[in-house]
N, C-alpha and C positions, 0 to 999 in steps of 0.2 A: 326497545328494551334489549333485544339480543345483541344489537350493535354496541350498546353501552357495556354490556357484560363482556363482550369480546375485547373491547378496548381495555376494560379493567383487568382482564387476564394478561393482556399484552404488557400493561404497565407493571403488573406484579411479577411477570416472568422475565423482564429484561435483566441482563447480568451486568455486573460491574466489570472494571478492567481486570479484576482478579477472580472472576467467575462466581461471585456471590450475587444472589438475588437482591434486587434493590428497588425501591420506589423511585419513579422518575421525578426529577426536580420540576418545578413549575415552568421553566423555560424550555423544556425538552418536549418536542412534538411526539406523540405516541406512534405516528406512522413512520417518520424518518428516524426516530430515536436520536435526534440531535436538535440543535437550536433553530434550524431552518425548516420551514414547511416544505412539503413535497411540491414540486413544480408540475403542473398539469399542462400537457402539450396543447390542449385546446385554448388555453389562455395566453399562449405565446405568439409573437409576431413571426414572420416568415424566417428571419434569421434565427430566432429562438427554436423554431420547429426543426430547422436544419441541424442545429447543435443537438437537439433532443434525439433526432433520428440517428445521428452519428454515434450516440451513446447507447443505442438499443442492443447492439451486438447480436443481432438476429432475433431478439425477443420482441414481444408485442409492446412491452413498455420498458422503461428504464427501471433498474432496481431502486428500491426506496432508500436504502442506507448506503453510506460510503462516500468517497470523494467525488465520484462522477455526478451523482445528483446534486451534491453541494455546489459544484461548479456551474450547474445550470441556472443558478441564481444570476449568473453573468454569462450569457451565451457567447459573448465575444471572447471571454476567457476559456469557456468550456471547449469550444471547437478546436483551437490550436493545441490545447493540452491533450485532448483525446487523440488528435492526429500524431502528436509527439509520442504519446504512450504506445499507440498502435505500431508506430515505426520501430520503436526500441524493443518491443516485446513480441510483435506478431508478424511483421512483414519483412522489411528489408535490412534489418540490423544484422551485422555479421557475427554477433555474439552467440545467439542460440539460447534456448531455455536453460540449458545446463550451466550457463554462466550468468544469465540475467537473474535467475531466481536467487542464488546466494548473494548477488549484488544488492537486490531489493531487501533481502533479509538483514544485511549489514545495516542499511539505512533504518529499517524498522527497529532493530535492536538498539541502535544508538539513540533513537528518539523514544524508546520504550513504547512503541506504537502498537498496542494490542490488536486493533482492528486490522491493520495491514499484515501483521505477523500471522494472525489467524487465517487470513486468506492465502498467504504465500508459503507457509511451511508445508501444507498439503500439496501446493503447486510444485514446490521444490522436489518433494519426494516423487511426484509423478514425472518430473523431468529427469529423474535419475540422480539427483543430488543425494549423496550418502548421509545417513543419520549422524555419523561422527562429525561431518562438516556442519550440519545444522546445529548440533549440540555445542560445538566450539563457538559459534556465533551466539546462540541462545544464552549460554552460561558464561560467556566472556573468557573462555579458556584460551590457553596458549595454542598457537597454530602448529606446533611440532607434530610431525607425523602426517600432516595433510598433504595432498597433492600440490604441485607447484602452482597451478593456476588458482586453486582455491586459497592458497596461502597468500598470494599477491592480492587477490580481491579483498580478503579480510584485512590484511595489513594496510592496504591503500585506504580502505574505508575508515578504519579506526584512526589512522593518522590524520586524514582530512577532517573528520568530524571532531576529533579531540584536540588536535594541534593547529588546525587551520592552515596546514601546509603539507607538502609531499616531498619526501627526501629524494635526492637524485638517484639513489640506487633502486628504490621502489618504482620510480617513474621509468627508469631504463628497463627494468625487468618487465613492467607492464607493456611497454612498447614492443619488447622482444617477443612476448607471449601473444599479445592481442593486436599488435600493429598500432599505428597512430590513430586510425579511425576507430578501432575497437577501444582504445584507451579513452578517447574523447567520449564515445557513446556510453562507456561504463560510468564515467564521472557524471555525465548528463543524466543517466538513469538514477544514480544516487540522488542527484538534485531533484529529479522528478518526484521521487518518493519522499524526499524531505518536504517538498511543497505539499504533497498529500498529507503528510504527518501534521504539518502546520494547520491545514484546513480542518482536519479531523479534530485536532486539539482545540482550535478556535470554536468549532461547532459543538464541542463536548460530545462527540459521537459515542453512543453506547452500543454494546454488542446485542444483537438479537438473541432471543431466548434459546434458539437452536444452535447458536454459535458458541463453542467451548473456548474459554480463555486458555491459550496455549503458552503465552509468554509469562514466565515467572518474574516477580519483582526482583530488582537487584539489591 
């Protein structure tokens, strides 16, 4: 009975993309808050367990919500994606958090991806990204007055997502500021979070009750 009551509170407490309490649709699992059930490590084969362990990030278990547990539905997909994300954000990328976080936010804003934005606005602030930079991305403002690097990141992302091309001048400026390797990694990072956005949208991922919706509708 207590378990049923707890699940009932979880269903009642989930928030929509705009921060409003809502009842879960019939195809949303109350533990994952999306259309996919939570994957249990004990039920996976050796390759699956390897992918699962890679996604633990030092914890005893994988988090229940978000793109990482969704990818565990296909361990062969999950493992290389986790290694790519770890490379771009945590290990050997030459960009650093002060550049990766606004890059991720641009992708999240262009896809209006509430779950990703909610995780990475606080991460951006922690990485030293200024609130004015975040607000330009969040509210679709003009980049006038921002630093040179932030301006190029935002202009590059907006042009790629909206026009599906990149002008010669923005490309040249990106290479000048970030180098050829940095430019490639920045574009791949945008693609990585585009993929995350598609997974989250396909799964209809809902925000947990303790996660505040930070991205306003456009």
